[in-house]
N, C-alpha and C positions, 0 to 999 in steps of 0.2 A: 614253196612253189617257185619255180624259176621265173625271174622277171620277164625274160624274153617271151615266154609262153603267154603270160597275162597281157603284156603290152601288144602282142600281135593282135589281140581282139579288142583292145580299148580304142576308142575314137581319139583323134588328135586333140590335144588341149587347145589349140587355136580354134578348132571347130566348136568345141564345147563352150569356150569363153564367148563366142559370138552367137551362141544360140539365143533366139529371141526371148525365150521364157527365163533364161538365166541371167539376162542383162540386169535384172533388178538387184543383183548382188554387187554390182559395180566393181570397185577396186578390190574387194575381198577375194575375187577370183584370181587376183595376181599373187596370192600367197603361194610361195613355192612349195610349202608343205602339202598343199592340196594336190600336187602333181607328182610328188615322190611316190615310189613304189617300193616299200619295204615291208617287213613282216607286220609291224604295228599298224601301218596305214592300210595294208590289204585286209588284215583281220577286221579292223574297224569298218572299212568300206563294205566288207561282206555283211557285217552285222547291221549297218544302216540300210543298205540296199535290200537285204532280205526282209527286214522288219517292215519297210515302207511298201515292199511289194505286196504285202498281205493286208495293208490298211486300205479299206474301201472308201477312198476319197478320190475325187478327180485331181489331176495334175500331181500325181505322186512323185514325179521327178523333181518338182520344185521343193517339196518337203524333204526328200532325200538329199538334195543339194544343200538346203539350209542346215540340215543335221550334219552333213559332211563338213561344211564350213565351220559350224560351231565346234565340232569335235576334232577338226583338223585332220581328217582322214582322206584318202584318195577320192577325189571328187568324180572323175570319169567312172571308175569302178562302181561307186555307190549309185550313180545315176543309171549306168548300164544294167545293173542287177534289178532295178525296178521293173524292167521289161520282162521279167519272168511272168508277170501277170499282163498279158497282151489280149487283144480281142478274142483270140482262140482259147486261151487258158483261163480267162476271168470266170466264165460260168462254172466250171467244175471246181476251181479253187475257192470261189466265194460260197458255193453251195456246201463244200466240205467245212468251211469256217462256220457257216450258219449251223450245220449239224453239230459241230463241236460246241458252239454257243448254246444251242438248245439242250445238249447233254449236260453241260456245266451248270446251266440255270435250272435244269429240271423242267423245262418248258416243253409243251407238245410240239412236234414237228408239223408245221403248217404246210400243206400241199401247195406248191407253187406251180401255176400254169402261166407260162410266159406269154405276154402280149406286148407288142411294141407300141406303147402309148404313154403319154404323160399321166393320165388318169390311173392306169394300171400301176405305174411306178410309184405314185403317191400313195395309192391304197395299199400296195404290198409292203412299201417301205415302213408305213406306220405299224404294220404287224411284225415284220422281221428285223427291224433296225437294231434292237437291243441284243438278240442272240448273235446276229451277224457281226456286230461291233465287238462283243465279248469274245466270240470265237476267233475273229480276225486278230485281235490283240494278243490273245493266247498263242495262237498258231504262229503269228508273226514273231513273237518273243522267242518261242521254241526254235523256229527256223533261224532266227538271227544268232541265237547262242550255239545251235548246232553247226551252222555255216562258219561262224568265227572259229569255233573249236576245230572244225575240220581243216580249215585253211592254215591255222596255226600249226596243227599236227603235220600236214603235208609239207608246209614250209620247213619245219624242223627235220622231217625225214629227208627232204631233199638236201638240206644243209649237211646232215650227217653223211649222206651218200657222197656228197661233193668232198668233204673232208677226207673220207676213206680213200676215195680215188686220188686225191692229191698226195696222201701219204704213200699210196702204192707207187704212184709216178716218181716220187722222191726216192723211195727205197730202190726202185728199179734203176734210176739214174745213178745212185750211189754204188749200186752193184756193178753197173757198166764201167763206172770210173775206176773201181778197184781192179777189174779185170784188165783195163787198158793200161794201167800203170806198170812199167817194167819193175821187176824185183831189184832191190838194192843189194 
């Protein structure tokens, strides 16, 4: 993947360092490896960000940031990818994870009728927590592996294309130089 393309969509590292929820990491945020964008850091960041996007916990960004710091992968990319699950996408994604969990555990699918209340949340969570957690971990692991593999492949293809273009330019320059030289 081209660095310029990815950097265009990443937040500024000063903005990320000053984020109120990420201040708990203190001086660890000043590690330059967390801000470099190369094949290894992008691949790891995609794996971390996609995994934690599917984990049904509040403050997923903090967990993704902690894992990025621990694994020394690109922090802004890890944190940004967590936003795949946002208020609009959480219901279908977590329902899919719940269905995967029930399928893996062989549990019956519990019909869920949503009601915005604390009592509903406590009652439903007692019933669906295990299939949701199992499904989320499995789907998150698969998404992390697939995302990391895809980024690694795209980065490699971009690099091969870049090297071929450089060879073509070099061959063209050499051909032009041969035609410009007067014969001896």
